[in-house]
N, C-alpha and C positions, 0 to 999 in steps of 0.2 A: 493776458497772454496765456496761451495754452501750449504746454511743452510735452512732447511725447518722447520717451526713451526706449530704444530697442537694444537689448543686450541679453546675456545669459543670466537670468535671475532666479530660476526655479530648480536647477539641479541640486542634488544632495552633494554640494561642492562648496567648501567654505569660501574660497576666493571669489567664485562667481556670485554667490549670494551677497557677500559683504561689499564687493565693489559696486554692485547694483544698488544696494541700500545706501551706500555713501553718496553716490551721485544724486540720487533722488532727495536725500535728506539735505545735502548742501544747497541744491537748487531751490528747494522749498523754503529754506531759511533765508536765502539771498533774495528771493522774489516771493514774499509771503502772499501777495495778491494773485499770484499765478496759479493755474491748475497744472500740476506736474504729475504725470502718470507713466508707469512702465507699461509698454505694450505687451500684453500677455500672449506671446507666441510660444505655444507649447504643444508639440506634436505628440501623437501616441508613441512614436519611437523614442522621443525624449523621456517619456514616462517609463517605458520599458527598460531603458538603459539604467534606471535607478531603482528598479524593483529590488526588494530585499532578496527574494529567492532567485537563484541563477537559472536562466533558461537552459534547456537541454543542449548538450554539445555532442558532436560526433565522437570526440575522444571521451569515451564513457568513464574511464578511470579518473581522468582529470575532472570531469563533471562531478562524479561522486565525491572526490576529494574536496573540492571547493564547496559543494553543497553540504557536506558534513560540518564544516566549520561555520557555515552560515546558520545552520540549524542549531548548532551548539551555542552560538552567540545571538540567536534570534531576538530574545528580549531586549538586549542592548541595542541591536540594530534597529528594531522597531521604535525604541525610545528616541534614537537619533533622528529617524525619519519624522516622528511627531514633532520634535523640537524644530526641525527645519520648516515644517508646515506651519507651525505656530508662529515662527519668526516672520515668514512671508505674510501670514494673515494679519499680524499685529503691526508690521512696519511698512508695508507696501501699499501704494495706491495703484490699482491695476485697471486696465481697460477690460472689456469683455475678452474671453479667451478665443484665440485663433488656433485651430487644430491642424491646419495645412497651410502650405505656402500660398496655395490658390486662394484660400479664404482671406489671407492677409493682403494679398495683392489686389483683390477685388473689393474688399470691404474695409479698407484701412480707415480708422477714425481720423477725423480732420483735426490737425494741430496747426498752430502758427509757426511752430519750430520743432523740427525733428532732430533728435540727437542719437547717434549710434555709438555704442561703446560703453564701458571699456571691455576688456578681455579679448579673446582671440576671435572676434567677430569677422575679421577679414582673412581668416585662415583659408588658403586656396583649396583645400580639400573638403571644406564644409559643404554639406549637401544643399543648404538653403542660402547660398551665397547671394543670390539676387535680392532676396528680402533684406539682408543686412547692408546692402548698398543703397537701400531705399529706392529701388528701381520701380517705383509705383506712385510716387506723389504727383498729383496732377494739378494741385492748386499752386499758389505763389508762396508756399511755405518755404522757410529757410531750412537748409540741411547742413548739419555740423557733425563732424567726426571727432569725438573726444576720446583720446588715448586708446584708439583701437590697436589691436596687435595682429600681426600675420601669423605669429606663433612659430616662425621658422627663421633661420639665419641665412639661408641660401635662397636666392630668388631666380635661379637659372631656369627652373622648369615651370615658371608661372606664365600664363597666357597674358602677355603685356597688353595687347590690344583690347582684350575684354575688360581687364581691370581698369585700364585708362578710360574706357568708355563710361564705366560706372563712376569713377572718381571725378571726372570732369564736371559732373552735375552738382557737386558739393559746393556750398558757399564758403565753408571753412573746413580745413583739413589739418589734422595733427596726427601724431603717432606716439605710442607709449615707449617705443624703443628707437634708438638712433638708426639701426639697420632698416627698419620700416620707413622711417622718415626720409632717409636717403633714397630709398627705392621710389617712393612717391614723388620726391623732388626730381629725380631723373626722368620719370615718366611725363610729368606735367611741366617741367622746367619752371618751377616756382619753389620758394622757400616753404618748408613744412616744419613747424616747431615740434620738438619733443616735449610732451607734457606728462605729468605723473599720473599713475593709477589713481582712480577716485578715492581710494582709502586715505590718501594723503590730504584730501580736501577737508577732512575732519581732524580735529586736534586729538592728541592722545587722551586728554581729559574727556572728550566726547565719547571716545571708544570705551574708556573705563566706565563711564556712566551706563552704557548699554550692555556691558558684559555681565556675566554671572559673578558671584562671589568666588573666592579661592576654592579650588577643588582638591588641593593637596596640602596636607598639614605640615609638611617640612620642605626645606629647600630642595630644588630638583633641577635636573637637566631635562629639557623637553625635546623629544624627537618628533618631528612631523614628517612622515614618510609617504612619498608618492611613488617613486620608482627606485629609490636608493637602496632599499633592502638592508642586507646585513652590513654593508659598508657604513651606513649611518650608525648602526649599533657599535661597530668597531671604534668609530670616532668618539661616540659618547662614552664607551667603556674606558677609553684612555683618559678622558676628562674625569670620569668618576673615580678612577684609580688614584689620581693625584689629589682630588678635592674631597672625596668621601661622599659626594652628593648622590642622591637617589636618581634613577633614570625613570622617566615617565614617557611612554611612547603612544603615539596615535597614528594609525594608518588608515588608508581608504579601503583596504581589503580585509575581509574577515579571516582569510586563511593565512595571514601573516602572523607568525608567532615568534617572539623573541624571548630568550632567557634573560634573567637578571634585570628585568624591568617591569614596571607596572603598566599594563596595556589598557587603553581606554577606547571603547568602541561606541559610546553613546552620546558623545558631545555634539551639541548643535552649534550654531554660529556664536551664540553668547558664551558658551563654555570654551570654545576654541580661542576666543580673544582672551579669556581669563587664563588659559593654560600658557599662552605666550607671555602675557603681561607679568605674570607672577613667577616665571621661570628665572633661574640664575643664568642659564645658558640655553640657547636654541640651536639645535642641529637639524638641518632640513635640506631637502633638494627641491622644495616648492618655491615658486615665485612669491605667492602671497604669504607663505611662512617667512620668507626672507623680508618682504616688505614690512610686515608687522613687527618683526624683530628689529628692523631699522627704526620704525616709528617709535617703538618703546625703548630705543637705545640699549638693546640687549647685547650681551656678549654672544656672538653667533659664529658658527662655522657652517659654511654653505657648500654642499657637495654637488658637483656637476654630474648628475646621473645620466643625463641625455645631452651630450655636447651639441648636437644639431639643433637643439631647442633652448640653448642656454643664454641666448642674447638678451632676453629680458632680465634675467638674474644678473648678468654681468653689467648691464646698464645701470640698474639701481645701486649696485655695489660701487660702481665707478663714481656715480653722482655723490655717494656718501663717503668716498675716498677710503674704502675699506676692502679693496680687491685682494689684499693679502689674507683675508679671511676665507677666500674661496679655496676649496680643495678639489683639484682636478680629478676627473674620472680615472679610476684605477689607482689612486694615490692614498686610499684610506689606510692601507697597511703602513705607509711611511709617515703618517701624521704623527707629529710629536707635540703634545700639549705644552710641554715646558718651553719649547721654542716660541710658542705663539700666545702664551697666557697673558702677556702684557701688551698685546696689540691694542691699538685704539678702537673705540667703538665709533659709531657714525659721526661724520662731520655735519653738524646741523646747519652750519652757515650755508653751505652749498645747497643742502636740501631745502632749507627755508626759502632761498631765492627762487628755486624752481617751483615750490609750492605757490608762491606769490605770482609767478609768471603763468602758472597753470590756471590759477583763478582769474587772472587778467584775460587770458585767452577765452575762457568761458564768458566772461562779461562782455568782451568785444563781440563775440559771436552772437550773443543774445540781444545786445543793444543795437 
């Protein structure tokens, strides 16, 4: 059996790289005789988006401001990029590279089974949407969507007819969030299961084995910041004040600078796992930051920085029965650690049931 996976696997983005790694690793272990490859669809635009140096912008002052911090932290950012590149080289089996959607549509390698997902591969604003709906397979291969995400909570502005046309050709459909599953169900008039992000297909022990060693010598609070900014630091500072714990912060942007914390700019995927696994607390606004904190059963506080895109975070928190650990947008100032310090961590019973049903969905699809 030959299995081809199409997802976001190459950006300098922890969640994208790790979910792609997890699905390929799980399938290879489950079907050792199969050929399992990620389809290497990587346009020049994809590469430019993750260049270390920032492209010129019309707002000259903003450009100079951001470029200053990039140059200041260039050695760390370059080290981070190399760590991602090495991770992809060491852990992934890839097809030849496709640089444009036209190349992919015209020269797609033949597989017995195509899998799209996970991550926001069905986002309606994505430029290469046709490719990620596999609107090109001409043989009798099976098509499965595993834990795709639309990346939105409101579906009012989506072109239903176009999406329906793409989805009808799939043999097996699932979604990572209940909002997306309900949307597909309403379009196709069929049940669509919610399955977990691929990171949950691997055990916490498997993740520990692939992570780097501890990076911090003392107990700490870990901030992983995508869009939360200083609100995340406010929350972490309140925890630190009561616990005396050090704050370690990692952001996606070189120009983010926070006082009273140790900032890390050079971690690759292995280091990212280590930082979450070894933290006492995790404070984040990221879906995959949330997911790994749940997987490692951490004390976490999850900030809703972007309410319109928070469905995926709310979904995994609800599954784990820890929605009270969510801090709504604008409420960082009102956060009281003493009121929340004794809250439960994740409910593994619910999570384990969904892990098993997610694995069963994959098995049924491939068998």
